[in-house]
C-alpha angles and dihedrals in degrees: 000000000000122000122231090256092052091050092047091048090052092049092049091049091050092050091048090053091046094050091047090065109103117245108247117242123183120195114196106207145146133221113273093022106146093187089054091055090047091053092049089053090051091050090052091051094050120103108216132171098228136052117252135194115220118207118186119210122192106221090206089067092070126038091212092053091046090052092048101041108009097104094039104051132174094053117172123199119196114198091342097312126106104246104167141016116192118343130016130167123227089252094051090049092049093053096045094041093054092049097045094041090054091050090048091049093049092048089053092050091050094045 
């Protein structure tokens, strides 16, 4: 039988591991996209409270992605949700990232 302290310690360890997972970001882009490079610079300037993992996807590599996002690039998804199309400042990214990352974290704890 586990004591209350042992259970609490296990829960805290689990939450620490969970929060240490990087928040997934997907940037839909294309080679030669100046706005895409601008957005990446803004992401780098942003000061956020959680780690994130940025994956870049060239929309020209997939006809379906090109049809969905080709005229809107850059498109940035945060935790599976489209957060930005086109431009975003570091401050705008920070605000939206914190909100969506918190929602993503809570959904993971509930699921």
